[in-house]
C-alpha positions as CSV (number, residue, x, y, z in Angstrom):
1,M,-42.0,-88.2,120.4
2,F,-41.3,-89.5,116.9
3,R,-43.8,-90.0,114.1
4,R,-43.6,-91.3,110.5
5,I,-46.1,-89.6,108.3
6,R,-47.0,-91.0,104.9
7,I,-48.2,-88.8,101.9
8,Q,-49.0,-89.3,98.3
9,T,-47.8,-86.7,95.9
10,T,-49.8,-86.3,92.7
11,K,-47.6,-84.3,90.4
12,P,-44.0,-84.6,89.0
13,Q,-43.1,-81.5,91.0
14,Q,-45.2,-80.0,93.8
15,F,-44.9,-78.4,97.2
16,I,-47.3,-79.8,99.7
17,D,-48.2,-77.6,102.9
18,I,-47.6,-79.9,105.8
19,T,-47.7,-77.3,108.4
20,N,-51.0,-78.5,109.9
21,M,-49.7,-82.1,110.0
22,V,-46.7,-81.1,111.9
23,A,-48.7,-78.8,114.2
24,S,-51.1,-81.6,115.0
25,E,-48.1,-83.8,116.1
26,V,-47.0,-80.9,118.3
27,K,-50.3,-80.6,119.8
28,N,-50.5,-84.3,120.4
29,S,-47.2,-84.4,122.0
30,N,-48.2,-82.0,124.8
31,V,-44.8,-80.4,124.5
32,R,-45.1,-76.7,125.7
33,E,-41.5,-75.7,124.9
34,G,-39.0,-77.5,122.6
35,I,-38.3,-78.1,119.1
36,A,-39.9,-80.0,116.1
37,V,-37.6,-81.5,113.5
38,V,-39.1,-82.6,110.1
39,Y,-36.9,-84.9,108.1
40,V,-37.5,-86.2,104.6
41,P,-35.7,-89.6,103.9
42,H,-35.7,-89.2,100.1
43,T,-33.0,-88.0,97.7
44,T,-35.4,-86.5,95.1
45,A,-37.7,-84.8,97.7
46,G,-37.0,-82.2,100.4
47,V,-38.5,-79.8,102.9
48,T,-38.6,-76.0,103.2
49,I,-40.2,-73.2,105.0
50,N,-41.6,-70.4,102.9
51,E,-44.8,-68.3,102.4
52,N,-48.1,-70.2,102.5
53,A,-50.4,-67.2,102.1
54,D,-50.1,-66.8,98.3
55,P,-50.0,-70.0,96.2
56,S,-48.2,-68.1,93.5
57,V,-45.0,-68.3,95.6
58,V,-44.9,-72.0,95.3
59,R,-45.4,-71.7,91.5
60,D,-42.7,-69.2,91.3
61,L,-40.3,-71.3,93.3
62,I,-40.9,-74.4,91.1
63,S,-40.5,-72.2,87.9
64,A,-37.3,-70.6,89.1
65,L,-35.9,-74.0,90.0
66,D,-36.8,-75.4,86.6
67,K,-35.2,-72.4,84.9
68,T,-32.0,-73.0,86.8
69,Y,-32.1,-76.8,86.9
70,P,-34.2,-78.0,83.9
71,I,-35.8,-81.5,83.8
72,K,-33.9,-82.2,80.6
73,A,-30.2,-81.2,80.4
74,D,-26.7,-82.6,79.9
75,Y,-26.9,-84.7,83.1
76,L,-25.0,-88.0,83.4
77,H,-27.2,-89.8,85.9
78,A,-28.7,-92.7,84.0
79,E,-32.1,-92.6,85.8
80,G,-32.9,-89.3,84.2
81,N,-33.8,-87.5,87.4
82,S,-30.7,-85.5,88.2
83,H,-32.8,-82.3,88.2
84,A,-34.7,-83.7,91.2
85,H,-31.6,-84.7,93.1
86,I,-30.2,-81.2,92.7
87,K,-33.4,-79.5,93.7
88,A,-33.8,-81.8,96.7
89,S,-30.3,-80.9,97.8
90,L,-31.0,-77.2,97.6
91,M,-34.2,-77.5,99.6
92,G,-32.5,-79.8,102.2
93,S,-33.7,-82.9,104.0
94,S,-34.7,-81.3,107.2
95,C,-36.0,-78.2,108.9
96,T,-36.2,-77.3,112.7
97,V,-39.0,-75.2,114.2
98,I,-39.1,-73.9,117.8
99,I,-42.2,-74.9,119.8
100,Q,-43.4,-72.1,122.2
101,D,-46.6,-72.3,124.3
102,G,-47.3,-75.6,122.6
103,K,-47.3,-74.2,119.1
104,L,-44.9,-74.0,116.2
105,L,-43.1,-70.7,116.3
106,L,-43.6,-69.8,112.6
107,G,-43.8,-66.3,111.1
108,T,-47.2,-64.9,110.1
109,W,-46.8,-66.0,106.5
110,Q,-44.7,-69.2,107.0
111,G,-45.5,-72.7,106.3
112,I,-43.7,-76.0,106.1
113,Y,-43.6,-77.6,102.7
114,F,-42.8,-81.2,101.5
115,C,-41.1,-80.6,98.2
116,E,-41.6,-83.3,95.5
117,F,-39.4,-83.3,92.5
118,D,-39.7,-86.8,91.1
119,G,-43.3,-87.7,91.5
120,P,-46.0,-88.8,91.7
121,R,-44.9,-91.2,94.5
122,N,-45.8,-92.6,97.9
123,R,-43.6,-90.6,100.3
124,E,-43.0,-90.1,104.0
125,F,-41.5,-87.7,106.3
126,Y,-40.6,-87.9,109.9
127,V,-41.4,-85.6,112.8
128,K,-39.2,-85.6,116.0
129,I,-40.4,-83.5,118.9
130,T,-38.2,-82.8,121.8
131,E,-38.9,-80.8,125.1
132,G,-36.6,-78.3,126.5
């Protein structure tokens, strides 16, 4: 099963919790045991798994990334969004989650986040679910 999901980001930098969107695709697939791969086809956005219980964690992640890779620095890339490329590379373009008993096997506090670093934009991500 493969699905393309479109989302609209609303801020220059933000983490959007997409856990429920991915879980819904798992449910609709009827796969009981397998894997779900989430892939982001953008060079200035990424995906990560992190805590989704306390919104301060997302704020802290963005703040730490900005301190280490500020929006304005001595970058050479003419488009002016090198910080976004660097942050997206650090987050990665995909994550894999085990499916067990028809559900994502995430830790108690874990969620899947779409990471925007050059928004706001119309974006998309892909979910591939395989059985086995």
